[in-house]
N, CA, C and O atoms as a MOPAC input file, in Angstrom:
PM7 MOZYME 1SCF
protein

 N     49.99100 1    -2.37800 1   -32.40100 1
 C     51.09800 1    -3.21200 1   -32.93100 1
 C     50.95300 1    -4.47600 1   -33.74300 1
 O     51.65400 1    -4.85700 1   -34.68000 1
 N     49.70300 1    -5.15300 1   -33.09100 1
 C     48.83800 1    -6.26100 1   -34.21000 1
 C     48.81100 1    -5.81700 1   -35.44300 1
 O     49.41300 1    -6.28200 1   -36.41100 1
 N     47.66700 1    -4.34400 1   -35.37500 1
 C     47.25900 1    -3.94500 1   -36.82200 1
 C     48.64300 1    -3.57600 1   -37.61000 1
 O     48.60700 1    -3.89200 1   -38.79900 1
 N     49.69100 1    -3.04700 1   -37.22600 1
 C     50.68800 1    -2.88400 1   -37.88100 1
 C     51.38900 1    -3.99300 1   -38.56900 1
 O     51.75300 1    -3.75200 1   -39.72000 1
 N     51.68900 1    -5.35700 1   -37.99700 1
 C     52.04700 1    -6.18200 1   -38.37400 1
 C     50.96700 1    -7.08900 1   -39.41100 1
 O     51.33400 1    -7.94500 1   -40.21600 1
 N     49.42300 1    -6.61400 1   -39.13300 1
 C     48.72400 1    -7.34800 1   -40.07600 1
 C     48.93200 1    -6.71700 1   -41.45400 1
 O     49.00900 1    -7.36900 1   -42.49600 1
 N     49.03800 1    -5.01800 1   -41.33200 1
 C     49.22400 1    -4.30200 1   -42.52300 1
 C     50.30700 1    -4.79900 1   -43.35000 1
 O     50.19200 1    -5.12000 1   -44.53300 1
 N     51.60100 1    -4.85300 1   -42.50100 1
 C     52.58900 1    -5.08700 1   -43.38200 1
 C     52.47100 1    -6.54300 1   -44.00000 1
 O     52.54200 1    -6.67100 1   -45.22200 1
 N     52.31500 1    -7.50300 1   -43.27900 1
 C     52.08100 1    -8.60800 1   -44.05900 1
 C     51.05800 1    -8.78800 1   -45.05000 1
 O     51.07000 1    -9.53100 1   -46.03100 1
 N     50.13000 1    -7.96000 1   -44.62900 1
 C     48.89300 1    -7.84100 1   -45.82600 1
 C     49.47100 1    -6.99700 1   -47.19500 1
 O     48.93200 1    -7.03700 1   -48.30000 1
 N     50.34300 1    -6.45000 1   -46.95000 1
 C     50.87100 1    -5.76000 1   -48.12300 1
 C     51.90600 1    -6.39600 1   -48.87600 1
 O     52.21400 1    -6.04000 1   -50.01300 1
 N     52.56100 1    -7.53700 1   -48.11800 1
 C     53.60900 1    -8.43700 1   -48.57700 1
 C     52.70700 1    -9.51800 1   -49.59800 1
 O     53.11200 1   -10.01200 1   -50.65000 1
 N     51.61700 1    -9.68400 1   -49.07100 1
 C     51.15300 1   -10.91000 1   -49.64200 1
 C     50.26300 1   -10.25100 1   -50.79800 1
 O     49.75300 1   -11.07700 1   -51.55400 1
 N     50.01800 1    -9.04200 1   -51.03800 1
 C     49.59500 1    -8.52800 1   -52.12900 1
 C     50.75600 1    -8.42500 1   -53.33900 1
 O     50.63300 1    -8.80800 1   -54.50300 1
 N     51.80300 1    -7.85600 1   -52.77200 1
 C     52.81700 1    -7.84900 1   -53.45100 1
 C     53.05500 1    -9.02000 1   -54.15100 1
 O     53.00200 1    -9.03000 1   -55.38100 1
 N     53.35200 1   -10.17000 1   -53.39400 1
 C     53.64500 1   -11.33800 1   -53.81300 1
 C     52.72000 1   -11.53300 1   -54.86100 1
 O     53.25500 1   -11.68400 1   -55.96000 1
 N     51.53800 1   -11.57200 1   -54.84300 1
 C     50.28600 1   -12.23700 1   -55.43800 1
 C     50.55000 1   -11.42700 1   -56.96600 1
 O     50.64200 1   -12.00600 1   -58.04800 1
 N     50.63000 1   -10.17100 1   -56.77600 1
 C     51.14900 1    -9.10300 1   -58.17300 1
 C     52.37500 1    -9.86800 1   -58.93800 1
 O     52.31400 1   -10.09300 1   -60.14700 1
 N     53.45600 1   -10.23600 1   -58.15900 1
 C     54.68600 1   -10.63900 1   -58.85400 1
 C     54.27900 1   -11.88500 1   -59.55400 1
 O     54.54100 1   -12.10000 1   -60.73700 1
 N     53.57900 1   -12.76200 1   -58.71700 1
 C     52.85300 1   -14.12300 1   -59.31800 1
 C     52.22800 1   -13.74100 1   -60.83900 1
 O     52.53100 1   -14.27300 1   -61.90700 1
 N     51.47100 1   -12.88900 1   -60.65600 1
 C     50.72200 1   -12.67600 1   -61.93300 1
 C     51.50900 1   -11.98400 1   -62.85300 1
 O     51.00700 1   -12.04900 1   -63.97500 1
 N     52.54000 1   -11.35100 1   -62.81500 1
 C     53.21800 1   -10.73900 1   -63.72800 1
 C     53.87700 1   -11.92300 1   -64.39300 1
 O     53.70700 1   -12.17800 1   -65.58500 1
 N     54.63600 1   -12.64000 1   -63.57800 1
 C     55.46400 1   -13.98500 1   -64.05400 1
 C     54.69900 1   -14.73500 1   -64.80700 1
 O     55.16300 1   -15.11600 1   -65.88100 1
 N     53.41000 1   -15.10200 1   -64.43600 1
 C     52.39700 1   -15.96500 1   -65.10800 1
 C     52.15400 1   -15.60400 1   -66.70200 1
 O     52.16800 1   -16.36600 1   -67.66900 1
 N     51.95200 1   -14.33300 1   -66.64800 1
 C     51.42000 1   -13.58200 1   -67.83200 1
 C     52.96700 1   -13.64900 1   -68.64000 1
 O     52.86400 1   -14.02300 1   -69.80800 1
 N     54.22500 1   -13.37300 1   -68.22800 1
 C     55.17500 1   -13.15500 1   -68.86000 1
 C     55.69300 1   -14.80500 1   -69.61100 1
 O     56.06900 1   -15.05200 1   -70.75700 1
 N     55.53200 1   -15.61900 1   -68.53500 1
 C     55.66000 1   -16.86000 1   -68.93900 1
 C     54.61200 1   -17.32800 1   -70.30500 1
 O     55.03100 1   -17.56400 1   -71.43800 1
 N     53.46900 1   -17.37500 1   -69.95900 1
 C     52.40300 1   -17.36300 1   -70.98800 1
 C     52.88000 1   -16.74300 1   -72.27800 1
 O     52.92100 1   -17.44700 1   -73.28800 1
 N     53.28100 1   -15.34100 1   -72.32100 1
 C     53.63800 1   -14.98200 1   -73.72000 1
 C     54.73100 1   -15.80700 1   -74.04900 1
 O     54.55000 1   -16.41300 1   -75.10500 1
 N     55.79200 1   -16.02800 1   -73.49800 1
 C     56.93000 1   -16.79300 1   -73.95400 1
 C     56.72600 1   -18.05400 1   -74.37900 1
 O     57.37100 1   -18.54000 1   -75.30800 1
 N     55.77900 1   -18.70100 1   -73.70800 1
 C     55.08300 1   -20.16100 1   -74.49900 1
 C     54.60700 1   -20.09600 1   -75.66800 1
 O     54.81000 1   -20.83000 1   -76.63500 1
 N     53.73500 1   -18.87000 1   -75.51900 1
 C     53.08500 1   -18.73400 1   -76.92800 1
 C     54.07700 1   -18.23100 1   -78.12200 1
 O     53.90300 1   -18.41400 1   -79.32600 1
 N     55.19900 1   -17.52800 1   -77.47000 1
 C     55.86100 1   -16.79100 1   -78.56600 1
 C     56.74400 1   -18.33000 1   -79.28000 1
 O     56.81000 1   -18.61600 1   -80.47600 1
 N     57.22700 1   -18.96900 1   -78.33000 1
 C     57.84800 1   -20.33300 1   -78.59300 1
 C     57.23300 1   -21.45400 1   -79.69400 1
 O     57.89900 1   -22.08900 1   -80.51200 1
 N     55.64400 1   -21.52300 1   -79.46400 1
 C     55.03500 1   -22.62300 1   -80.20600 1
 C     55.06200 1   -21.38400 1   -81.80900 1
 O     55.66200 1   -21.64300 1   -82.85200 1
 N     54.44800 1   -20.42200 1   -81.60700 1
 C     54.41400 1   -19.66600 1   -82.91200 1
 C     56.08900 1   -19.93200 1   -83.85500 1
 O     56.28100 1   -20.44600 1   -84.95800 1
 N     56.70300 1   -19.56000 1   -83.23200 1
 C     58.29800 1   -19.59800 1   -83.58500 1
 C     58.57600 1   -20.92200 1   -84.22600 1
 O     59.30000 1   -21.09800 1   -85.20600 1
 N     57.87000 1   -21.89300 1   -83.51300 1
 C     58.20600 1   -23.44600 1   -83.96100 1
 C     57.51400 1   -23.44100 1   -85.24300 1
 O     58.24100 1   -23.82200 1   -86.16100 1
 N     56.28500 1   -23.11300 1   -85.59700 1
 C     55.62900 1   -23.35100 1   -86.44900 1
 C     55.96200 1   -22.38300 1   -87.62200 1
 O     55.48900 1   -22.69100 1   -88.71600 1
 N     56.66500 1   -21.33100 1   -87.54200 1
 C     57.60300 1   -20.28500 1   -88.34700 1
 C     58.71500 1   -20.99500 1   -88.93600 1
 O     58.97100 1   -20.81900 1   -90.12700 1
 N     59.41500 1   -21.79700 1   -88.20800 1
 C     60.77800 1   -22.34400 1   -88.56400 1
 C     60.33000 1   -24.21300 1   -89.16600 1
 O     61.14700 1   -24.97000 1   -89.69000 1
 N     59.19400 1   -24.47300 1   -88.94900 1
 C     58.96400 1   -25.69500 1   -89.51200 1
 C     59.25700 1   -25.97100 1   -90.89900 1
 O     58.73300 1   -25.34100 1   -91.81900 1
 N     60.26100 1   -27.10000 1   -91.08900 1
 C     60.16800 1   -27.41700 1   -92.52000 1
 C     58.90000 1   -27.68400 1   -93.31000 1
 O     58.02500 1   -28.41800 1   -92.85100 1
 N     58.78600 1   -27.05500 1   -94.57300 1
 C     57.53300 1   -27.15000 1   -95.18500 1
 C     57.42200 1   -28.75200 1   -95.71200 1
 O     56.29500 1   -29.24600 1   -95.65900 1
 N     58.25000 1   -29.38100 1   -96.09100 1
 C     58.23400 1   -30.85900 1   -96.28400 1
 C     57.54600 1   -31.69000 1   -95.07600 1
 O     56.98400 1   -32.74400 1   -95.37300 1
 N     57.56500 1   -31.22900 1   -93.61800 1
 C     56.72200 1   -31.45300 1   -92.71900 1
 C     55.51200 1   -31.31500 1   -92.54600 1
 O     55.06800 1   -31.82100 1   -91.51600 1
 N     54.77900 1   -30.77200 1   -93.23900 1
 C     53.33200 1   -30.14800 1   -93.06800 1
 C     52.71600 1   -30.57500 1   -94.20300 1
 O     52.98900 1   -30.11500 1   -95.31200 1
 N     51.80900 1   -31.52200 1   -93.98400 1
 C     50.61800 1   -31.76500 1   -94.97000 1
 C     49.94100 1   -30.57400 1   -95.79600 1
 O     49.20500 1   -29.77200 1   -95.22000 1
 N     50.19200 1   -30.49000 1   -97.06100 1
 C     49.54400 1   -29.55200 1   -98.00000 1
 C     47.89100 1   -29.37900 1   -97.97600 1
 O     47.28800 1   -28.47100 1   -98.54900 1
 N     47.35400 1   -30.32500 1   -97.28000 1
 C     45.93700 1   -30.51300 1   -97.50500 1
 C     45.41000 1   -29.69700 1   -96.37400 1
 O     44.19000 1   -29.55100 1   -96.44400 1
 N     46.01600 1   -29.08800 1   -95.28800 1
 C     45.43000 1   -28.21000 1   -94.28300 1
 C     44.56400 1   -27.47400 1   -94.73000 1
 O     44.93600 1   -26.91000 1   -95.75900 1
 N     43.29500 1   -27.15900 1   -94.32500 1
 C     42.42900 1   -26.27400 1   -94.36700 1
 C     42.00000 1   -25.61800 1   -92.98200 1
 O     41.14600 1   -24.73300 1   -92.92500 1
 N     42.63000 1   -26.09700 1   -91.93000 1
 C     42.55700 1   -25.44200 1   -90.74900 1
 C     43.22500 1   -25.82700 1   -89.64500 1
 O     43.41300 1   -27.03300 1   -89.48500 1
 N     43.76700 1   -24.77800 1   -88.56500 1
 C     44.84200 1   -24.87500 1   -87.77600 1
 C     44.08200 1   -24.43600 1   -86.37900 1
 O     43.81900 1   -23.26600 1   -86.10000 1
 N     43.81400 1   -25.43000 1   -85.65400 1
 C     43.28900 1   -25.08400 1   -84.06500 1
 C     44.22600 1   -24.48500 1   -83.40700 1
 O     45.32900 1   -25.03200 1   -83.43900 1
 N     44.10100 1   -23.35900 1   -82.71800 1
 C     45.16900 1   -22.99200 1   -81.61100 1
 C     44.24900 1   -22.85200 1   -80.53600 1
 O     43.18300 1   -22.23800 1   -80.49400 1
 N     45.13400 1   -23.86200 1   -79.24300 1
 C     44.33500 1   -24.11900 1   -77.86700 1
 C     45.10600 1   -23.21700 1   -77.08700 1
 O     46.26500 1   -23.47700 1   -76.76400 1
 N     44.43900 1   -22.02800 1   -76.72500 1
 C     45.23300 1   -20.87400 1   -75.96500 1
 C     44.72700 1   -20.92800 1   -74.47400 1
 O     43.60800 1   -21.22300 1   -74.05400 1
 N     45.85700 1   -20.56200 1   -73.79700 1
 C     45.27700 1   -20.28000 1   -71.98000 1
 C     44.18000 1   -18.95100 1   -71.97800 1
 O     43.15100 1   -18.75400 1   -71.33200 1
 N     44.85700 1   -18.18700 1   -72.94900 1
 C     44.47800 1   -16.76300 1   -72.79800 1
 C     44.27600 1   -16.17900 1   -74.39700 1
 O     45.03500 1   -16.54400 1   -75.29400 1
 N     43.37100 1   -15.41000 1   -74.58200 1
 C     42.94900 1   -14.76100 1   -75.89100 1
 C     44.27700 1   -14.46700 1   -76.62900 1
 O     45.27700 1   -13.89000 1   -76.20200 1
 N     44.04000 1   -14.99800 1   -77.82100 1
 C     45.43800 1   -14.52500 1   -78.59000 1
 C     45.26400 1   -13.28100 1   -79.27000 1
 O     44.28600 1   -12.99600 1   -79.96200 1
 N     46.33800 1   -12.48900 1   -79.02800 1
 C     46.21600 1   -10.93200 1   -79.86800 1
 C     46.10700 1   -11.08700 1   -81.14300 1
 O     46.12100 1   -12.21200 1   -81.64200 1
 N     46.00100 1   -10.16200 1   -81.74400 1
 C     45.88300 1   -10.25700 1   -83.29900 1
 C     47.36600 1   -10.54300 1   -83.81500 1
 O     47.62300 1   -11.50100 1   -84.54300 1
 N     48.26400 1    -9.67800 1   -83.39700 1
 C     49.63200 1   -10.12000 1   -83.59500 1
 C     49.86000 1   -11.60000 1   -83.88000 1
 O     50.24300 1   -11.96000 1   -84.99300 1
 N     49.64900 1   -12.39300 1   -82.97100 1
 C     49.94400 1   -13.74500 1   -83.15400 1
 C     49.10700 1   -14.37300 1   -83.84300 1
 O     49.68900 1   -15.31000 1   -84.38900 1
 N     47.82100 1   -14.33900 1   -84.15600 1
 C     46.93100 1   -14.63400 1   -84.86800 1
 C     47.46500 1   -14.64700 1   -86.52300 1
 O     47.46300 1   -15.55600 1   -87.35300 1
 N     47.91800 1   -13.21500 1   -86.59900 1
 C     48.53400 1   -12.89900 1   -88.02400 1
 C     49.77100 1   -13.99700 1   -88.29700 1
 O     49.82700 1   -14.62700 1   -89.35300 1
 N     50.75500 1   -14.15500 1   -87.22500 1
 C     51.86700 1   -14.81800 1   -87.59700 1
 C     51.48100 1   -16.33600 1   -88.06500 1
 O     51.80200 1   -17.00500 1   -89.04700 1
 N     50.56200 1   -16.60800 1   -86.81000 1
 C     50.25500 1   -17.90000 1   -87.28400 1
 C     49.95500 1   -18.50200 1   -88.53900 1
 O     50.40100 1   -19.52600 1   -89.05600 1
 N     48.99400 1   -17.55300 1   -88.98600 1
 C     48.28400 1   -17.71700 1   -90.27800 1
 C     49.32800 1   -17.63800 1   -91.55400 1
 O     49.54000 1   -18.52800 1   -92.37700 1
 N     49.83500 1   -16.51000 1   -91.49800 1
 C     51.15000 1   -15.98700 1   -92.31700 1
 C     52.26700 1   -17.13700 1   -92.59500 1
 O     52.87500 1   -17.26400 1   -93.65800 1
 N     52.44500 1   -18.07300 1   -91.26400 1
 C     53.26600 1   -19.24100 1   -91.22100 1
 C     52.70500 1   -20.15500 1   -91.95100 1
 O     53.47000 1   -20.53900 1   -92.83500 1
 N     51.51000 1   -20.75700 1   -91.95500 1
 C     51.24600 1   -21.60900 1   -92.24000 1
 C     50.77100 1   -21.57500 1   -93.91800 1
 O     50.86700 1   -22.44200 1   -94.78700 1
 N     50.33500 1   -20.47000 1   -93.94800 1
 C     50.06500 1   -19.92900 1   -95.62600 1
 C     51.15800 1   -20.05400 1   -96.17900 1
 O     51.03300 1   -20.63800 1   -97.25600 1
 N     52.51700 1   -19.68200 1   -95.86300 1
 C     53.71300 1   -19.56500 1   -96.32400 1
 C     54.22400 1   -20.99700 1   -96.81800 1
 O     54.80600 1   -21.13600 1   -97.89400 1
 N     53.91300 1   -22.21300 1   -95.80300 1
 C     54.29800 1   -23.24100 1   -95.87900 1
 C     53.54300 1   -24.01600 1   -96.97100 1
 O     54.04600 1   -24.71700 1   -97.84900 1
 N     52.37900 1   -23.78700 1   -96.77500 1
 C     51.20600 1   -24.74900 1   -97.58100 1
 C     50.71700 1   -23.98600 1   -98.76900 1
 O     49.96600 1   -24.61400 1   -99.51500 1
 N     50.98600 1   -22.80100 1   -99.07400 1
 C     50.71400 1   -21.91100 1  -100.33300 1
 C     49.29600 1   -21.91100 1  -100.71800 1
 O     48.94200 1   -22.00700 1  -101.89300 1
 N     48.42400 1   -21.79400 1   -99.65400 1
 C     46.96900 1   -21.50400 1   -99.73700 1
 C     46.55500 1   -21.03000 1   -98.31500 1
 O     47.16200 1   -21.48000 1   -97.34400 1
 N     45.65600 1   -20.23600 1   -98.17600 1
 C     44.78600 1   -19.60700 1   -97.07900 1
 C     44.40600 1   -20.81800 1   -96.10000 1
 O     44.13000 1   -21.90300 1   -96.61200 1
 N     44.38700 1   -20.69400 1   -94.93800 1
 C     44.02300 1   -21.55700 1   -93.97100 1
 C     42.69400 1   -20.92000 1   -93.11300 1
 O     42.49100 1   -19.71000 1   -93.20700 1
 N     41.87200 1   -21.69000 1   -92.34800 1
 C     41.10600 1   -21.11900 1   -91.30400 1
 C     41.82400 1   -21.45200 1   -90.12900 1
 O     42.25900 1   -22.58100 1   -89.90300 1
 N     41.99800 1   -20.10900 1   -89.10300 1
 C     42.41100 1   -20.17500 1   -87.80800 1
 C     41.34700 1   -20.53600 1   -87.03000 1
 O     40.33700 1   -19.84800 1   -87.17900 1
 N     41.30500 1   -21.35900 1   -86.30500 1
 C     40.06300 1   -21.56600 1   -85.01400 1
 C     41.27300 1   -21.34700 1   -83.79500 1
 O     42.45300 1   -21.69500 1   -83.75600 1
 N     40.48400 1   -20.67400 1   -82.92200 1
 C     41.16700 1   -20.36600 1   -81.84200 1
 C     40.13600 1   -20.64500 1   -80.52600 1
 O     39.01300 1   -20.14900 1   -80.60600 1
 N     40.46900 1   -21.39000 1   -79.37200 1
 C     39.81400 1   -21.92400 1   -78.45800 1
 C     40.90200 1   -21.64600 1   -77.13700 1
 O     42.13200 1   -21.65900 1   -77.09600 1
 N     39.85700 1   -21.38900 1   -76.08600 1
 C     40.61400 1   -20.78900 1   -74.95800 1
 C     40.27000 1   -22.19700 1   -74.16200 1
 O     39.22700 1   -22.82900 1   -74.32700 1
 N     41.32000 1   -22.56100 1   -73.28400 1
 C     41.47900 1   -23.67400 1   -72.56700 1
 C     42.50600 1   -23.68500 1   -71.25400 1
 O     43.63700 1   -24.16900 1   -71.21700 1
 N     41.79700 1   -23.02700 1   -70.21300 1
 C     42.23800 1   -22.86000 1   -68.97700 1
 C     43.07500 1   -23.96400 1   -68.37100 1
 O     44.03900 1   -23.75800 1   -67.63400 1
 N     42.57400 1   -25.30300 1   -68.78700 1
 C     43.28600 1   -26.58300 1   -68.25100 1
 C     44.90000 1   -26.58900 1   -68.96500 1
 O     45.70900 1   -27.48500 1   -68.72400 1
 N     45.12700 1   -25.66200 1   -69.68600 1
 C     46.45900 1   -26.01900 1   -70.23300 1
 C     47.52100 1   -24.88100 1   -69.48900 1
 O     48.63200 1   -24.66100 1   -69.97200 1
 N     47.06200 1   -24.24300 1   -68.34100 1
 C     47.37300 1   -23.48400 1   -67.25700 1
 C     48.50800 1   -22.55700 1   -68.34000 1
 O     49.39100 1   -22.12900 1   -67.59700 1
 N     48.64600 1   -22.33400 1   -69.07000 1
 C     49.62900 1   -21.33000 1   -69.94300 1
 C     50.24000 1   -21.77600 1   -71.31000 1
 O     50.48900 1   -22.96900 1   -71.48200 1
 N     50.51000 1   -20.78800 1   -72.35800 1
 C     50.88900 1   -21.22000 1   -73.36900 1
 C     50.02400 1   -21.63600 1   -74.69100 1
 O     48.82900 1   -21.38000 1   -74.83500 1
 N     50.58500 1   -22.10300 1   -75.32700 1
 C     49.52600 1   -22.61300 1   -76.69100 1
 C     49.85000 1   -23.90600 1   -77.12700 1
 O     51.00100 1   -24.34000 1   -77.15300 1
 N     48.71800 1   -24.60800 1   -77.51600 1
 C     48.72500 1   -25.72700 1   -78.27600 1
 C     48.37200 1   -25.50700 1   -79.92200 1
 O     47.28700 1   -25.00000 1   -80.21000 1
 N     49.09900 1   -25.81100 1   -80.74300 1
 C     48.77000 1   -25.75000 1   -82.79600 1
 C     48.28500 1   -26.85300 1   -83.19600 1
 O     49.21200 1   -27.60500 1   -83.49600 1
 N     47.07200 1   -27.42500 1   -83.38300 1
 C     46.86100 1   -28.72900 1   -84.02800 1
 C     46.41600 1   -28.35300 1   -85.55700 1
 O     45.56200 1   -27.55000 1   -85.93500 1
 N     47.40700 1   -29.32500 1   -86.41500 1
 C     46.67800 1   -29.09600 1   -87.65800 1
 C     46.87300 1   -30.51100 1   -88.07300 1
 O     47.91400 1   -31.07900 1   -87.74300 1
 N     45.94800 1   -31.14500 1   -88.78200 1
 C     45.75700 1   -32.74100 1   -89.15900 1
 C     46.23200 1   -33.33500 1   -88.16500 1
 O     45.81900 1   -32.98700 1   -87.05900 1
 N     47.10600 1   -34.26600 1   -88.24700 1
 C     47.71400 1   -35.39600 1   -87.24600 1
 C     48.99400 1   -34.90800 1   -86.71600 1
 O     49.76600 1   -35.71600 1   -86.20100 1
 N     49.30700 1   -33.59600 1   -86.79900 1
 C     50.46900 1   -32.81300 1   -85.98000 1
 C     50.11800 1   -31.77200 1   -85.19100 1
 O     49.28600 1   -30.91200 1   -85.48300 1
 N     50.77300 1   -31.84600 1   -84.15200 1
 C     50.42600 1   -31.10200 1   -82.83600 1
 C     51.77800 1   -30.32300 1   -82.32400 1
 O     52.85500 1   -30.91800 1   -82.31800 1
 N     51.66200 1   -28.96600 1   -81.89700 1
 C     52.92300 1   -28.20800 1   -81.57900 1
 C     52.40900 1   -27.78200 1   -80.27200 1
 O     51.57500 1   -26.88100 1   -80.18800 1
 N     52.94700 1   -28.49000 1   -79.09800 1
 C     52.31000 1   -28.14100 1   -77.72200 1
 C     53.62300 1   -27.45400 1   -76.86200 1
 O     54.70800 1   -27.91400 1   -76.50800 1
 N     53.10800 1   -26.40200 1   -76.74100 1
 C     54.01300 1   -25.40700 1   -75.87100 1
 C     53.09100 1   -25.10600 1   -74.98600 1
 O     52.83400 1   -23.90800 1   -74.86900 1
 N     52.36500 1   -26.06100 1   -74.15000 1
 C     51.49400 1   -25.26800 1   -73.04800 1
 C     52.48900 1   -25.53400 1   -71.64100 1
 O     53.61300 1   -26.03200 1   -71.68700 1
 N     51.90600 1   -25.15300 1   -70.60900 1
 C     52.88200 1   -25.09000 1   -69.31100 1
 C     52.48900 1   -26.33400 1   -68.86400 1
 O     53.36800 1   -26.98800 1   -68.30200 1
 N     51.11500 1   -26.95700 1   -68.99400 1
 C     51.11900 1   -28.62600 1   -68.53400 1
 C     52.28800 1   -29.60400 1   -69.13300 1
 O     53.12600 1   -30.27300 1   -68.53000 1
 N     52.06100 1   -29.45800 1   -70.44600 1
 C     53.15700 1   -30.32700 1   -71.01900 1
 C     54.61900 1   -29.92500 1   -70.81400 1
 O     55.51600 1   -30.66800 1   -71.21300 1
 N     54.85800 1   -28.85600 1   -70.24900 1
 C     56.37800 1   -28.56100 1   -70.05600 1
 C     56.69500 1   -29.14500 1   -68.50500 1
 O     57.68500 1   -29.79600 1   -68.17200 1
 N     55.62000 1   -28.74200 1   -67.69400 1
 C     55.60700 1   -29.40000 1   -66.47800 1
 C     55.68800 1   -30.87700 1   -66.56500 1
 O     56.51000 1   -31.35900 1   -65.78600 1
 N     55.09100 1   -31.66100 1   -67.25900 1
 C     55.09200 1   -33.12700 1   -67.38500 1
 C     56.52800 1   -33.57700 1   -68.06100 1
 O     57.23000 1   -34.45500 1   -67.56000 1
 N     56.84800 1   -32.91200 1   -69.17800 1
 C     58.32000 1   -33.00200 1   -69.37300 1
 C     59.26800 1   -33.08000 1   -68.41300 1
 O     60.03700 1   -34.02200 1   -68.21900 1
 N     59.18400 1   -31.97200 1   -67.76500 1
 C     60.26100 1   -32.02100 1   -66.43500 1
 C     59.98200 1   -32.55300 1   -65.56900 1
 O     60.43900 1   -32.12100 1   -64.51100 1
 N     59.20700 1   -33.61200 1   -65.52600 1
 C     58.74900 1   -34.66200 1   -64.38700 1
 C     58.54500 1   -33.70300 1   -63.22900 1
 O     59.24600 1   -33.82900 1   -62.22500 1
 N     57.42800 1   -32.55100 1   -63.32800 1
 C     56.85600 1   -31.91500 1   -62.31600 1
 C     55.67100 1   -32.16700 1   -62.03600 1
 O     55.17300 1   -31.72200 1   -61.00200 1
 N     55.08200 1   -32.81700 1   -62.77200 1
 C     53.82800 1   -33.06400 1   -63.08500 1
 C     53.11600 1   -34.16400 1   -63.61200 1
 O     53.42800 1   -34.23400 1   -64.80100 1
 N     52.26100 1   -35.11800 1   -63.30100 1
 C     52.07900 1   -36.36000 1   -63.84100 1
 C     50.97600 1   -36.41500 1   -65.12700 1
 O     50.73500 1   -37.48300 1   -65.68800 1

């Protein structure tokens, strides 16, 4: 009987862990998407035309699709190619931070939790 209970709860714990991982991956992708979308919809007048590099700080590696969208969005706003530097930082807990000159687009999970008063 004890083994059956242990197996039952063990399976539930594994299932919960899988669900948490799927939710975290989904949330991460949504935060990355929202950061890229904000860059794409940014008014060109709000961007310094002298930008030569954008630093993308991501929780996990950015796929080619997102890297291309970031580069294309920046190029269309400032009318010249930029260097995209991608850095991985697990401390942001999810999402993406885009830094260019003195501007920051912060769609990290840590910043969202701080904004919501759930984290100091």
